[in-house]
VEXDREN-385891 format. One record per residue (C-alpha): y, z, x. Coordinates in steps of 0.5 Angstrom, whole numbers, plus 500, padded with zeros to 3 digits. Each point is the difference from the previous one (the first is absolute). Example, Ala and Ser with C-alpha at 12.3 -4.5 7.8 and 13.67 -1.06 7.14 Angstrom:
2
491516525
507498502
% end
This chain:
322
271313838
501504506
495502506
500505505
498498507
498505505
499499507
498505506
502497506
501502508
507502501
502494504
498496495
505503494
506497502
497493499
497502494
506503497
504493502
494496496
500504494
508501500
501492500
495499495
503497493
497505494
500506504
503506496
499506505
498501508
498507502
498502507
496507501
500501508
494503503
497501493
493497502
496504504
494496501
501495502
507503503
507496497
504499495
499499493
504494496
501500493
503494496
501498493
500493498
499495494
493498500
502492501
503503507
493503503
497494502
506498505
500507502
493501502
500493504
506503504
496506501
494496502
504497505
502507503
492501500
502507496
493499497
497501507
505505503
500504494
499499492
503497494
499502493
502497493
501504494
503499493
504507498
499502493
507500498
506499504
507501497
505497505
506495498
499497508
493499499
501496493
506496504
495499506
494497495
506495497
502498507
493498502
497493499
495499495
497505495
496506501
494498496
499493503
501504507
494499505
498505506
495496503
497507504
499503494
496494497
496500506
499507500
498500493
495494500
497503506
498506497
497497494
496495504
496505504
492499499
500508498
494503496
505501494
502492500
492499500
499505495
505497495
498493501
493502499
502504494
504494497
494495501
495504497
505501494
501492500
493499500
498505494
506496496
496494502
494502497
502503495
506495498
505505500
507498502
502507500
495502506
502494503
508501500
499507502
496497506
506496502
505506500
495504504
499495505
504501507
500493503
507498499
502505506
496496505
502493497
508502500
499502507
497493502
506497498
504505504
496499506
501492499
508500499
501505506
494498504
497507500
493498501
497507502
503502493
497493498
493501502
500507498
501498493
495494500
495505503
501505494
499494495
494496504
496507500
503503493
498494496
493499502
498508500
503500493
496494498
494502503
500507496
502496494
494496501
495506502
502504493
499493496
493499503
498507499
503500493
496494497
493503501
503506497
502496494
507502500
502493499
496494499
499494505
504495495
506504500
505495504
498495494
503505495
506502503
505495496
506505503
499499507
499493500
507499504
497504506
495494502
505494497
505500505
506494499
507499501
502506496
496505505
504497506
507501496
498507498
499502507
506497502
504504495
496506501
501499508
508499499
500506495
496505505
504498506
507501496
497507498
499502507
507498502
503503495
496506500
498499492
493502501
499500492
500493500
494500505
496502494
501494496
499496507
493503500
499498493
502493500
495498506
493498500
498503506
495506499
497497493
498494504
497504506
496504494
498493497
498497506
495507502
497500493
499492499
496500506
496505499
498497493
499493503
507497497
502496507
504496497
504505496
500504507
503494503
506499495
501507500
501500508
505494500
504505495
500505505
502496505
505496496
504507498
499503508
503494502
506499495
502507501
501500507
503493500
505502495
502507503
501496506
505495497
504507497
500502507
503494503
505499495
502508501
500498507
505494499
504504495
502506504
502496506
504496496
504506496
503503506
503493502
502499493
504506500
504500506
502492498
502504493
503505504
504495505
503496494
502506497
504502506
503493501
503500493
508500500
503506498
504499493
% end
């Protein structure tokens, strides 16, 4: 996969940036447009390179403070026909599908972790759907609530914050979760409290719901599913496969557990409320732990790949000619 990196830099920094780009394995093209940038004044440099080589290049650009003195943007062309580009992809260490761009992951998770009105709205709506599914014993409504829930964004941001020690990002994600879930649970509890006297569901509704017993009965598989879902979720973020996130949302019992806590407290089912609260806690912790493990694994692998590629290249050049 070929990626385009566009840089806006001051004129005095252009030569150093071009040298960094030209010496990077996996680079297919480097173009310099002198004076093309008006605000801020400077040059525009375009680089086409393999996606697996982007992280190493960005590290060099950070060392030159390009992000402070100018800007860096990374985009993926819809179509690029070039034998040189194909050769660059073949020469770059690793695979494009497995390549990780740390700044890209940090920005994406950072945007998804903000405590916004839309985040609160989705979490409240998801918890309401879960509560309805619980009192009506509707698996479909509960699955729908899982799909609507936006909680994986802050959880992924927490994992990134732990691995990269971006504590500001971690505080923002913790705030979104710490405010979002209580607000959503309070709204669900209020709805349940108003629904009982209206006769929308009986007070023994939780005793009839055989399809939702798994919510307040946490066990080993609760942790296992959370770990698997967190791994799949972080992999989907890294590889930019958003479709896989839907499966992650549906597989974990975060929003349904939050809805069950709210309904159970209103109906006086405190033991079931405690069980569902434990379910919620185990799922949240499992998701973050597995996401951290994936990021640590990728950090180790991405550091080894350039070194392994250099060793292979050195061995290849040292082979005697026949």
